[in-house]
C-alpha atoms as an extended CHARMM CRD file, in Angstrom:
* protein
*
       280  EXT
         1         1  UNK       CA            -15.8610000000      118.3780000000       78.8130000000  PROA      1               0.0000000000
         2         2  UNK       CA            -12.3800000000      118.4970000000       77.3080000000  PROA      2               0.0000000000
         3         3  UNK       CA            -10.0830000000      121.4260000000       77.9650000000  PROA      3               0.0000000000
         4         4  UNK       CA            -10.2570000000      122.4420000000       74.2950000000  PROA      4               0.0000000000
         5         5  UNK       CA            -14.0650000000      122.4710000000       74.3970000000  PROA      5               0.0000000000
         6         6  UNK       CA            -14.0040000000      124.4790000000       77.6210000000  PROA      6               0.0000000000
         7         7  UNK       CA            -11.5170000000      126.9260000000       76.1110000000  PROA      7               0.0000000000
         8         8  UNK       CA            -13.7000000000      127.4470000000       73.0580000000  PROA      8               0.0000000000
         9         9  UNK       CA            -16.7550000000      127.9940000000       75.2330000000  PROA      9               0.0000000000
        10        10  UNK       CA            -14.9120000000      130.6180000000       77.2700000000  PROA      10              0.0000000000
        11        11  UNK       CA            -13.7080000000      132.3280000000       74.1010000000  PROA      11              0.0000000000
        12        12  UNK       CA            -17.2590000000      132.4530000000       72.7250000000  PROA      12              0.0000000000
        13        13  UNK       CA            -18.4820000000      133.9530000000       75.9840000000  PROA      13              0.0000000000
        14        14  UNK       CA            -15.8200000000      136.6640000000       75.8630000000  PROA      14              0.0000000000
        15        15  UNK       CA            -16.5750000000      137.3360000000       72.1830000000  PROA      15              0.0000000000
        16        16  UNK       CA            -20.2730000000      137.7580000000       72.9220000000  PROA      16              0.0000000000
        17        17  UNK       CA            -19.5250000000      140.2910000000       75.6450000000  PROA      17              0.0000000000
        18        18  UNK       CA            -17.1400000000      142.1270000000       73.3010000000  PROA      18              0.0000000000
        19        19  UNK       CA            -19.8590000000      142.4480000000       70.6620000000  PROA      19              0.0000000000
        20        20  UNK       CA            -22.6680000000      143.1660000000       73.1070000000  PROA      20              0.0000000000
        21        21  UNK       CA            -22.4710000000      146.9260000000       72.6460000000  PROA      21              0.0000000000
        22        22  UNK       CA            -23.9030000000      146.3630000000       69.1950000000  PROA      22              0.0000000000
        23        23  UNK       CA            -22.5170000000      149.3820000000       67.3260000000  PROA      23              0.0000000000
        24        24  UNK       CA            -20.0870000000      149.1880000000       64.3990000000  PROA      24              0.0000000000
        25        25  UNK       CA            -16.4910000000      150.0940000000       65.0050000000  PROA      25              0.0000000000
        26        26  UNK       CA            -14.0760000000      150.8700000000       62.1700000000  PROA      26              0.0000000000
        27        27  UNK       CA            -11.0240000000      148.7130000000       61.7580000000  PROA      27              0.0000000000
        28        28  UNK       CA             -7.8680000000      150.6290000000       62.5200000000  PROA      28              0.0000000000
        29        29  UNK       CA             -6.2180000000      149.2040000000       59.4140000000  PROA      29              0.0000000000
        30        30  UNK       CA             -9.0350000000      150.6100000000       57.2360000000  PROA      30              0.0000000000
        31        31  UNK       CA             -8.6760000000      154.0590000000       58.7870000000  PROA      31              0.0000000000
        32        32  UNK       CA             -4.8880000000      153.8690000000       58.4040000000  PROA      32              0.0000000000
        33        33  UNK       CA             -5.2030000000      152.9560000000       54.7190000000  PROA      33              0.0000000000
        34        34  UNK       CA             -7.6350000000      155.8220000000       54.0770000000  PROA      34              0.0000000000
        35        35  UNK       CA             -5.4200000000      158.2250000000       55.9890000000  PROA      35              0.0000000000
        36        36  UNK       CA             -2.3060000000      157.1910000000       54.0680000000  PROA      36              0.0000000000
        37        37  UNK       CA             -4.0640000000      157.5410000000       50.7180000000  PROA      37              0.0000000000
        38        38  UNK       CA             -5.3350000000      161.0040000000       51.6330000000  PROA      38              0.0000000000
        39        39  UNK       CA             -1.9370000000      162.1710000000       52.8850000000  PROA      39              0.0000000000
        40        40  UNK       CA             -0.1910000000      160.6490000000       49.8760000000  PROA      40              0.0000000000
        41        41  UNK       CA             -2.6460000000      162.3660000000       47.5590000000  PROA      41              0.0000000000
        42        42  UNK       CA             -2.1220000000      165.7440000000       49.2040000000  PROA      42              0.0000000000
        43        43  UNK       CA              1.6520000000      165.3150000000       49.4600000000  PROA      43              0.0000000000
        44        44  UNK       CA              3.1920000000      162.9810000000       46.8570000000  PROA      44              0.0000000000
        45        45  UNK       CA              6.4140000000      163.0260000000       48.9140000000  PROA      45              0.0000000000
        46        46  UNK       CA              4.5430000000      160.8510000000       51.4290000000  PROA      46              0.0000000000
        47        47  UNK       CA              2.7320000000      158.5580000000       48.9920000000  PROA      47              0.0000000000
        48        48  UNK       CA              3.1830000000      154.8180000000       49.3520000000  PROA      48              0.0000000000
        49        49  UNK       CA              3.5690000000      154.5520000000       45.5830000000  PROA      49              0.0000000000
        50        50  UNK       CA              4.1880000000      157.1800000000       42.8830000000  PROA      50              0.0000000000
        51        51  UNK       CA              1.2670000000      158.6360000000       40.9660000000  PROA      51              0.0000000000
        52        52  UNK       CA              1.1560000000      158.4430000000       37.1790000000  PROA      52              0.0000000000
        53        53  UNK       CA             -0.1520000000      161.9950000000       36.7900000000  PROA      53              0.0000000000
        54        54  UNK       CA             -2.4590000000      164.6300000000       38.2700000000  PROA      54              0.0000000000
        55        55  UNK       CA             -5.5110000000      162.6350000000       37.2530000000  PROA      55              0.0000000000
        56        56  UNK       CA             -4.2190000000      159.6090000000       39.1160000000  PROA      56              0.0000000000
        57        57  UNK       CA             -3.7150000000      161.6670000000       42.2820000000  PROA      57              0.0000000000
        58        58  UNK       CA             -7.2180000000      163.1390000000       41.9660000000  PROA      58              0.0000000000
        59        59  UNK       CA             -8.6650000000      159.6610000000       41.5310000000  PROA      59              0.0000000000
        60        60  UNK       CA             -6.8880000000      158.4050000000       44.6630000000  PROA      60              0.0000000000
        61        61  UNK       CA             -8.1510000000      161.3290000000       46.7370000000  PROA      61              0.0000000000
        62        62  UNK       CA            -11.7180000000      160.8580000000       45.5230000000  PROA      62              0.0000000000
        63        63  UNK       CA            -11.6670000000      157.1210000000       46.1700000000  PROA      63              0.0000000000
        64        64  UNK       CA            -10.1780000000      157.6200000000       49.6390000000  PROA      64              0.0000000000
        65        65  UNK       CA            -12.9130000000      160.1210000000       50.5110000000  PROA      65              0.0000000000
        66        66  UNK       CA            -15.6270000000      157.6990000000       49.4070000000  PROA      66              0.0000000000
        67        67  UNK       CA            -14.0360000000      154.9190000000       51.4670000000  PROA      67              0.0000000000
        68        68  UNK       CA            -14.0250000000      157.3270000000       54.3960000000  PROA      68              0.0000000000
        69        69  UNK       CA            -17.7250000000      157.9810000000       53.8540000000  PROA      69              0.0000000000
        70        70  UNK       CA            -18.4850000000      154.2590000000       53.9110000000  PROA      70              0.0000000000
        71        71  UNK       CA            -16.5340000000      153.7920000000       57.1580000000  PROA      71              0.0000000000
        72        72  UNK       CA            -18.0040000000      156.8830000000       58.8390000000  PROA      72              0.0000000000
        73        73  UNK       CA            -21.6590000000      156.4720000000       57.8330000000  PROA      73              0.0000000000
        74        74  UNK       CA            -22.5810000000      153.7840000000       60.4240000000  PROA      74              0.0000000000
        75        75  UNK       CA            -20.9570000000      155.8350000000       63.1850000000  PROA      75              0.0000000000
        76        76  UNK       CA            -22.9830000000      158.9970000000       62.7560000000  PROA      76              0.0000000000
        77        77  UNK       CA            -26.0410000000      158.0140000000       60.6710000000  PROA      77              0.0000000000
        78        78  UNK       CA            -25.0560000000      160.5520000000       58.0080000000  PROA      78              0.0000000000
        79        79  UNK       CA            -25.1290000000      159.8240000000       54.3030000000  PROA      79              0.0000000000
        80        80  UNK       CA            -21.8750000000      158.2790000000       53.0520000000  PROA      80              0.0000000000
        81        81  UNK       CA            -21.8020000000      160.3830000000       49.8820000000  PROA      81              0.0000000000
        82        82  UNK       CA            -22.3960000000      163.5880000000       51.8420000000  PROA      82              0.0000000000
        83        83  UNK       CA            -19.5550000000      162.7020000000       54.2100000000  PROA      83              0.0000000000
        84        84  UNK       CA            -17.2580000000      161.9180000000       51.2840000000  PROA      84              0.0000000000
        85        85  UNK       CA            -18.0700000000      165.1900000000       49.5340000000  PROA      85              0.0000000000
        86        86  UNK       CA            -17.6790000000      167.1190000000       52.7850000000  PROA      86              0.0000000000
        87        87  UNK       CA            -14.1850000000      165.7850000000       53.3110000000  PROA      87              0.0000000000
        88        88  UNK       CA            -13.2620000000      166.2550000000       49.6520000000  PROA      88              0.0000000000
        89        89  UNK       CA            -14.3430000000      169.8970000000       49.8770000000  PROA      89              0.0000000000
        90        90  UNK       CA            -12.1470000000      170.4020000000       52.9620000000  PROA      90              0.0000000000
        91        91  UNK       CA             -8.9690000000      168.9760000000       51.4140000000  PROA      91              0.0000000000
        92        92  UNK       CA             -7.9480000000      172.1730000000       49.6150000000  PROA      92              0.0000000000
        93        93  UNK       CA             -7.8840000000      174.0570000000       52.9270000000  PROA      93              0.0000000000
        94        94  UNK       CA             -6.0660000000      171.1870000000       54.6610000000  PROA      94              0.0000000000
        95        95  UNK       CA             -3.4240000000      171.2220000000       51.9170000000  PROA      95              0.0000000000
        96        96  UNK       CA             -2.9850000000      175.0090000000       51.9890000000  PROA      96              0.0000000000
        97        97  UNK       CA             -2.6930000000      175.1950000000       55.7800000000  PROA      97              0.0000000000
        98        98  UNK       CA             -0.2840000000      172.2560000000       55.8850000000  PROA      98              0.0000000000
        99        99  UNK       CA              1.9570000000      173.8690000000       53.2650000000  PROA      99              0.0000000000
       100       100  UNK       CA              2.0720000000      177.0100000000       55.3900000000  PROA      100             0.0000000000
       101       101  UNK       CA              3.1320000000      174.8550000000       58.3560000000  PROA      101             0.0000000000
       102       102  UNK       CA              5.8670000000      173.2700000000       56.2440000000  PROA      102             0.0000000000
       103       103  UNK       CA              7.1070000000      176.7240000000       55.2290000000  PROA      103             0.0000000000
       104       104  UNK       CA              7.1680000000      177.7810000000       58.8910000000  PROA      104             0.0000000000
       105       105  UNK       CA              9.2990000000      174.7460000000       59.7570000000  PROA      105             0.0000000000
       106       106  UNK       CA             11.6360000000      175.4430000000       56.8330000000  PROA      106             0.0000000000
       107       107  UNK       CA             12.0110000000      179.0670000000       57.9120000000  PROA      107             0.0000000000
       108       108  UNK       CA             12.4030000000      178.1850000000       61.5940000000  PROA      108             0.0000000000
       109       109  UNK       CA             14.9420000000      175.3590000000       61.3580000000  PROA      109             0.0000000000
       110       110  UNK       CA             18.4410000000      176.1620000000       60.0690000000  PROA      110             0.0000000000
       111       111  UNK       CA             18.9830000000      172.4380000000       59.4000000000  PROA      111             0.0000000000
       112       112  UNK       CA             16.0760000000      172.2520000000       56.9450000000  PROA      112             0.0000000000
       113       113  UNK       CA             17.3060000000      172.5150000000       53.3680000000  PROA      113             0.0000000000
       114       114  UNK       CA             14.1090000000      172.3740000000       51.3420000000  PROA      114             0.0000000000
       115       115  UNK       CA             10.3240000000      172.2060000000       51.5380000000  PROA      115             0.0000000000
       116       116  UNK       CA             10.4330000000      168.6850000000       50.0950000000  PROA      116             0.0000000000
       117       117  UNK       CA             12.7470000000      167.6060000000       52.9120000000  PROA      117             0.0000000000
       118       118  UNK       CA             10.3970000000      169.0400000000       55.5520000000  PROA      118             0.0000000000
       119       119  UNK       CA              7.3600000000      167.3080000000       54.0420000000  PROA      119             0.0000000000
       120       120  UNK       CA              9.0640000000      163.9650000000       53.4890000000  PROA      120             0.0000000000
       121       121  UNK       CA             11.2270000000      163.6410000000       56.5870000000  PROA      121             0.0000000000
       122       122  UNK       CA             10.1350000000      165.9020000000       59.4530000000  PROA      122             0.0000000000
       123       123  UNK       CA              7.9980000000      164.3090000000       62.1860000000  PROA      123             0.0000000000
       124       124  UNK       CA              6.7340000000      167.7680000000       63.1240000000  PROA      124             0.0000000000
       125       125  UNK       CA              5.2180000000      168.2170000000       59.6820000000  PROA      125             0.0000000000
       126       126  UNK       CA              3.7590000000      164.7030000000       59.7440000000  PROA      126             0.0000000000
       127       127  UNK       CA              2.0680000000      165.4880000000       63.0530000000  PROA      127             0.0000000000
       128       128  UNK       CA              0.6820000000      168.8630000000       61.9730000000  PROA      128             0.0000000000
       129       129  UNK       CA             -0.6120000000      167.6840000000       58.5990000000  PROA      129             0.0000000000
       130       130  UNK       CA             -2.2360000000      164.6740000000       60.2840000000  PROA      130             0.0000000000
       131       131  UNK       CA             -3.8900000000      167.0180000000       62.7600000000  PROA      131             0.0000000000
       132       132  UNK       CA             -5.2040000000      169.2290000000       59.9350000000  PROA      132             0.0000000000
       133       133  UNK       CA             -6.7510000000      166.1930000000       58.2650000000  PROA      133             0.0000000000
       134       134  UNK       CA             -8.1660000000      164.7070000000       61.4800000000  PROA      134             0.0000000000
       135       135  UNK       CA             -9.5550000000      168.1120000000       62.4620000000  PROA      135             0.0000000000
       136       136  UNK       CA            -11.3840000000      168.3330000000       59.1240000000  PROA      136             0.0000000000
       137       137  UNK       CA            -12.9900000000      164.9660000000       59.8760000000  PROA      137             0.0000000000
       138       138  UNK       CA            -13.8300000000      166.1300000000       63.3980000000  PROA      138             0.0000000000
       139       139  UNK       CA            -15.5550000000      169.1910000000       61.9100000000  PROA      139             0.0000000000
       140       140  UNK       CA            -17.8510000000      166.8180000000       60.0050000000  PROA      140             0.0000000000
       141       141  UNK       CA            -19.1120000000      165.5520000000       63.4080000000  PROA      141             0.0000000000
       142       142  UNK       CA            -17.7550000000      162.0730000000       62.8030000000  PROA      142             0.0000000000
       143       143  UNK       CA            -16.8230000000      160.2720000000       66.0560000000  PROA      143             0.0000000000
       144       144  UNK       CA            -13.9590000000      157.8330000000       66.6320000000  PROA      144             0.0000000000
       145       145  UNK       CA            -12.3240000000      158.1670000000       63.1940000000  PROA      145             0.0000000000
       146       146  UNK       CA            -10.5140000000      161.4590000000       63.9690000000  PROA      146             0.0000000000
       147       147  UNK       CA             -9.0670000000      159.9290000000       67.1400000000  PROA      147             0.0000000000
       148       148  UNK       CA             -7.8490000000      156.8900000000       65.2260000000  PROA      148             0.0000000000
       149       149  UNK       CA             -6.2100000000      159.1860000000       62.6670000000  PROA      149             0.0000000000
       150       150  UNK       CA             -4.5930000000      161.2040000000       65.4420000000  PROA      150             0.0000000000
       151       151  UNK       CA             -3.3170000000      158.0740000000       67.1770000000  PROA      151             0.0000000000
       152       152  UNK       CA             -1.8320000000      156.8530000000       63.9080000000  PROA      152             0.0000000000
       153       153  UNK       CA              0.1650000000      160.0900000000       63.6490000000  PROA      153             0.0000000000
       154       154  UNK       CA              1.0570000000      159.8350000000       67.3500000000  PROA      154             0.0000000000
       155       155  UNK       CA              2.5280000000      156.3710000000       66.8820000000  PROA      155             0.0000000000
       156       156  UNK       CA              4.5760000000      157.5530000000       63.9060000000  PROA      156             0.0000000000
       157       157  UNK       CA              5.7680000000      160.9480000000       65.0980000000  PROA      157             0.0000000000
       158       158  UNK       CA              5.6480000000      160.8520000000       68.8950000000  PROA      158             0.0000000000
       159       159  UNK       CA              3.3920000000      163.9320000000       68.8200000000  PROA      159             0.0000000000
       160       160  UNK       CA             -0.0770000000      163.6690000000       70.3950000000  PROA      160             0.0000000000
       161       161  UNK       CA             -2.5190000000      166.3260000000       69.1050000000  PROA      161             0.0000000000
       162       162  UNK       CA             -6.2080000000      165.9640000000       69.8590000000  PROA      162             0.0000000000
       163       163  UNK       CA             -8.1760000000      166.5050000000       66.6300000000  PROA      163             0.0000000000
       164       164  UNK       CA            -10.5750000000      168.8930000000       68.3920000000  PROA      164             0.0000000000
       165       165  UNK       CA             -7.8100000000      171.3460000000       69.3430000000  PROA      165             0.0000000000
       166       166  UNK       CA             -7.8970000000      174.7380000000       67.6280000000  PROA      166             0.0000000000
       167       167  UNK       CA             -4.6250000000      175.5840000000       65.8750000000  PROA      167             0.0000000000
       168       168  UNK       CA             -3.9230000000      178.6950000000       63.8130000000  PROA      168             0.0000000000
       169       169  UNK       CA             -1.7320000000      179.1970000000       60.7830000000  PROA      169             0.0000000000
       170       170  UNK       CA              1.9770000000      178.4860000000       60.3190000000  PROA      170             0.0000000000
       171       171  UNK       CA              2.5770000000      176.2370000000       63.3210000000  PROA      171             0.0000000000
       172       172  UNK       CA              6.2080000000      175.1630000000       63.5950000000  PROA      172             0.0000000000
       173       173  UNK       CA              6.9260000000      171.9720000000       65.5210000000  PROA      173             0.0000000000
       174       174  UNK       CA             10.6760000000      171.4880000000       65.8560000000  PROA      174             0.0000000000
       175       175  UNK       CA             11.7640000000      167.8700000000       66.5180000000  PROA      175             0.0000000000
       176       176  UNK       CA              8.3620000000      167.1740000000       68.0190000000  PROA      176             0.0000000000
       177       177  UNK       CA              8.7790000000      164.0010000000       70.0530000000  PROA      177             0.0000000000
       178       178  UNK       CA              6.7700000000      164.0780000000       73.2700000000  PROA      178             0.0000000000
       179       179  UNK       CA              4.5560000000      167.0800000000       72.4370000000  PROA      179             0.0000000000
       180       180  UNK       CA              1.0100000000      166.8180000000       73.8300000000  PROA      180             0.0000000000
       181       181  UNK       CA             -1.7690000000      169.2210000000       72.7940000000  PROA      181             0.0000000000
       182       182  UNK       CA             -5.0860000000      168.6910000000       74.5520000000  PROA      182             0.0000000000
       183       183  UNK       CA             -8.6450000000      168.7260000000       73.2450000000  PROA      183             0.0000000000
       184       184  UNK       CA             -9.5910000000      172.2970000000       74.2120000000  PROA      184             0.0000000000
       185       185  UNK       CA             -6.2080000000      173.9350000000       73.6030000000  PROA      185             0.0000000000
       186       186  UNK       CA             -6.2320000000      177.0420000000       71.4220000000  PROA      186             0.0000000000
       187       187  UNK       CA             -3.0450000000      177.9620000000       69.5550000000  PROA      187             0.0000000000
       188       188  UNK       CA             -2.6740000000      181.2020000000       67.6140000000  PROA      188             0.0000000000
       189       189  UNK       CA             -0.7310000000      181.9730000000       64.4540000000  PROA      189             0.0000000000
       190       190  UNK       CA              3.0220000000      181.5700000000       63.9300000000  PROA      190             0.0000000000
       191       191  UNK       CA              3.5970000000      179.6290000000       67.1430000000  PROA      191             0.0000000000
       192       192  UNK       CA              6.7190000000      177.4970000000       67.5730000000  PROA      192             0.0000000000
       193       193  UNK       CA              6.8180000000      174.4230000000       69.8280000000  PROA      193             0.0000000000
       194       194  UNK       CA              9.8620000000      172.3280000000       70.7030000000  PROA      194             0.0000000000
       195       195  UNK       CA             10.0090000000      168.7010000000       71.7920000000  PROA      195             0.0000000000
       196       196  UNK       CA              8.3730000000      167.6330000000       75.0340000000  PROA      196             0.0000000000
       197       197  UNK       CA              5.9780000000      170.5820000000       75.3270000000  PROA      197             0.0000000000
       198       198  UNK       CA              2.6770000000      169.7940000000       77.0690000000  PROA      198             0.0000000000
       199       199  UNK       CA             -0.4280000000      171.9480000000       76.6750000000  PROA      199             0.0000000000
       200       200  UNK       CA             -2.5210000000      170.1040000000       79.2080000000  PROA      200             0.0000000000
       201       201  UNK       CA             -5.2340000000      170.2590000000       81.8490000000  PROA      201             0.0000000000
       202       202  UNK       CA             -4.9340000000      170.9580000000       85.5460000000  PROA      202             0.0000000000
       203       203  UNK       CA             -7.5330000000      168.2790000000       86.3120000000  PROA      203             0.0000000000
       204       204  UNK       CA             -8.3800000000      165.0250000000       84.5680000000  PROA      204             0.0000000000
       205       205  UNK       CA            -11.6630000000      164.5670000000       86.4380000000  PROA      205             0.0000000000
       206       206  UNK       CA            -14.4160000000      163.2160000000       84.1910000000  PROA      206             0.0000000000
       207       207  UNK       CA            -16.8380000000      165.9030000000       85.3410000000  PROA      207             0.0000000000
       208       208  UNK       CA            -14.6310000000      168.4480000000       83.5280000000  PROA      208             0.0000000000
       209       209  UNK       CA            -15.5950000000      166.9840000000       80.1400000000  PROA      209             0.0000000000
       210       210  UNK       CA            -17.0510000000      169.6480000000       77.8820000000  PROA      210             0.0000000000
       211       211  UNK       CA            -15.2710000000      172.4820000000       79.6970000000  PROA      211             0.0000000000
       212       212  UNK       CA            -12.1920000000      174.3380000000       78.4830000000  PROA      212             0.0000000000
       213       213  UNK       CA             -9.4090000000      172.5060000000       80.2840000000  PROA      213             0.0000000000
       214       214  UNK       CA             -6.3490000000      173.3850000000       78.1990000000  PROA      214             0.0000000000
       215       215  UNK       CA             -4.4550000000      176.6620000000       77.7260000000  PROA      215             0.0000000000
       216       216  UNK       CA             -4.6870000000      179.3700000000       75.0880000000  PROA      216             0.0000000000
       217       217  UNK       CA             -1.4360000000      180.2790000000       73.3160000000  PROA      217             0.0000000000
       218       218  UNK       CA             -1.2480000000      183.6830000000       71.6380000000  PROA      218             0.0000000000
       219       219  UNK       CA              0.2570000000      184.5660000000       68.2730000000  PROA      219             0.0000000000
       220       220  UNK       CA              4.0180000000      184.2740000000       67.7220000000  PROA      220             0.0000000000
       221       221  UNK       CA              4.6740000000      182.5150000000       71.0300000000  PROA      221             0.0000000000
       222       222  UNK       CA              7.7380000000      180.2680000000       71.3240000000  PROA      222             0.0000000000
       223       223  UNK       CA              7.6580000000      177.4130000000       73.8530000000  PROA      223             0.0000000000
       224       224  UNK       CA             10.9560000000      175.6080000000       74.3960000000  PROA      224             0.0000000000
       225       225  UNK       CA             11.6660000000      171.9770000000       75.1800000000  PROA      225             0.0000000000
       226       226  UNK       CA              9.8440000000      170.1670000000       78.0080000000  PROA      226             0.0000000000
       227       227  UNK       CA              7.8400000000      173.1940000000       79.1150000000  PROA      227             0.0000000000
       228       228  UNK       CA              4.4230000000      172.4120000000       80.6200000000  PROA      228             0.0000000000
       229       229  UNK       CA              1.5050000000      174.8370000000       80.3720000000  PROA      229             0.0000000000
       230       230  UNK       CA             -1.6950000000      173.7520000000       82.1290000000  PROA      230             0.0000000000
       231       231  UNK       CA             -5.2420000000      174.9420000000       82.6590000000  PROA      231             0.0000000000
       232       232  UNK       CA             -8.1950000000      176.2220000000       80.6740000000  PROA      232             0.0000000000
       233       233  UNK       CA             -7.8920000000      179.6860000000       82.1880000000  PROA      233             0.0000000000
       234       234  UNK       CA             -4.1880000000      179.9440000000       81.3860000000  PROA      234             0.0000000000
       235       235  UNK       CA             -3.3980000000      182.3120000000       78.5210000000  PROA      235             0.0000000000
       236       236  UNK       CA              0.0570000000      183.0000000000       77.1330000000  PROA      236             0.0000000000
       237       237  UNK       CA              0.0920000000      186.4990000000       75.7010000000  PROA      237             0.0000000000
       238       238  UNK       CA              1.2840000000      187.1250000000       72.1380000000  PROA      238             0.0000000000
       239       239  UNK       CA              5.0120000000      187.4100000000       71.3900000000  PROA      239             0.0000000000
       240       240  UNK       CA              5.9830000000      185.6580000000       74.6360000000  PROA      240             0.0000000000
       241       241  UNK       CA              8.8000000000      183.1630000000       75.1340000000  PROA      241             0.0000000000
       242       242  UNK       CA              8.4170000000      180.2390000000       77.5190000000  PROA      242             0.0000000000
       243       243  UNK       CA             11.7760000000      178.7050000000       78.3790000000  PROA      243             0.0000000000
       244       244  UNK       CA             12.6910000000      175.0630000000       78.6450000000  PROA      244             0.0000000000
       245       245  UNK       CA             11.3990000000      173.0300000000       81.6220000000  PROA      245             0.0000000000
       246       246  UNK       CA              9.0560000000      175.7930000000       82.8050000000  PROA      246             0.0000000000
       247       247  UNK       CA              5.9350000000      174.5870000000       84.6730000000  PROA      247             0.0000000000
       248       248  UNK       CA              3.2230000000      177.1860000000       84.2180000000  PROA      248             0.0000000000
       249       249  UNK       CA             -0.3590000000      177.2250000000       85.5260000000  PROA      249             0.0000000000
       250       250  UNK       CA             -1.1880000000      180.9390000000       85.3540000000  PROA      250             0.0000000000
       251       251  UNK       CA             -1.5430000000      183.4760000000       82.5630000000  PROA      251             0.0000000000
       252       252  UNK       CA              1.2440000000      185.7690000000       81.4200000000  PROA      252             0.0000000000
       253       253  UNK       CA              0.8830000000      189.1050000000       79.5780000000  PROA      253             0.0000000000
       254       254  UNK       CA              2.0610000000      189.7710000000       76.0240000000  PROA      254             0.0000000000
       255       255  UNK       CA              5.8100000000      189.9140000000       75.3480000000  PROA      255             0.0000000000
       256       256  UNK       CA              6.6730000000      187.9790000000       78.5220000000  PROA      256             0.0000000000
       257       257  UNK       CA              9.8750000000      186.0030000000       78.9970000000  PROA      257             0.0000000000
       258       258  UNK       CA              9.4010000000      183.0730000000       81.3920000000  PROA      258             0.0000000000
       259       259  UNK       CA             12.3800000000      180.9140000000       82.2270000000  PROA      259             0.0000000000
       260       260  UNK       CA             13.4800000000      178.2880000000       84.7210000000  PROA      260             0.0000000000
       261       261  UNK       CA             16.5510000000      179.0030000000       86.8090000000  PROA      261             0.0000000000
       262       262  UNK       CA             18.7330000000      176.0400000000       87.6490000000  PROA      262             0.0000000000
       263       263  UNK       CA             21.7330000000      175.5020000000       89.8260000000  PROA      263             0.0000000000
       264       264  UNK       CA             24.6850000000      173.2800000000       89.1070000000  PROA      264             0.0000000000
       265       265  UNK       CA             28.3780000000      173.1520000000       89.8180000000  PROA      265             0.0000000000
       266       266  UNK       CA             31.3310000000      172.0750000000       87.7440000000  PROA      266             0.0000000000
       267       267  UNK       CA             34.3140000000      170.4140000000       89.3920000000  PROA      267             0.0000000000
       268       268  UNK       CA             37.3200000000      168.5090000000       88.1320000000  PROA      268             0.0000000000
       269       269  UNK       CA             37.3400000000      164.7810000000       88.8810000000  PROA      269             0.0000000000
       270       270  UNK       CA             40.8080000000      164.9990000000       90.3510000000  PROA      270             0.0000000000
       271       271  UNK       CA             39.4380000000      167.2730000000       93.0740000000  PROA      271             0.0000000000
       272       272  UNK       CA             37.6020000000      164.2740000000       94.5050000000  PROA      272             0.0000000000
       273       273  UNK       CA             33.9560000000      163.4240000000       95.2280000000  PROA      273             0.0000000000
       274       274  UNK       CA             31.5770000000      163.9000000000       98.1230000000  PROA      274             0.0000000000
       275       275  UNK       CA             28.3150000000      162.2190000000       99.1420000000  PROA      275             0.0000000000
       276       276  UNK       CA             26.1420000000      164.6250000000       97.1010000000  PROA      276             0.0000000000
       277       277  UNK       CA             27.7920000000      163.4490000000       93.8890000000  PROA      277             0.0000000000
       278       278  UNK       CA             26.0570000000      160.0960000000       94.2600000000  PROA      278             0.0000000000
       279       279  UNK       CA             22.4900000000      161.2450000000       94.9650000000  PROA      279             0.0000000000
       280       280  UNK       CA             20.0230000000      159.7210000000       92.4770000000  PROA      280             0.0000000000
């Protein structure tokens, strides 16, 4: 047997094992195309090509929803048309909530000059609007597709939001890169998150699946850069401020101020160095 024949035989064997599970799996490129058409229909600032008029936008949204139905139907044994109509019915709420998020970012960031700028250029808005859309799909009890939509936004914005998370109105994500929001996290209204924030679990054991593993964040809470809040029993009371680099695994009452103290010293170079200056 030649090496080429042996290589082909091995490839066929691997391919058979890969397909052995026997259930359909959507192509990521198909989900990405549907996602982009939905987002571009809801927010023309993010469209891949300009729309001729309102009717053209409506047509694109309707077609994208029907393509979604066709992709989702084999995954959940639901009717494709029902899935399409379910998503189409949810889009008005997705659009309204996302616009509120954009307004919160505009209000919360002195560098933001207009709502159009926030929608077109802010990774925080991209991440939130993608979550709103993926969450709507999750609410239709469609597996896999919401996670693919979330991962698409993650790759583009650096923000990782599980589509099953519960997020209230007017979420402001400033900068965004490195934010992680877990599956069972609950976030109230008018919350502001800075880059690097993690709302995570204390344990990643598989037997915790189905339990509340991620924290609850009350209304009007601000969490600054690189803070970590862990645990399903951890609740941050409303109107609290969590400072940068805080590591928190227990609840705090409303109107709390939690901050990390740090020590450092400033010295002129001409005063010389000691061994501690070279500790890595």
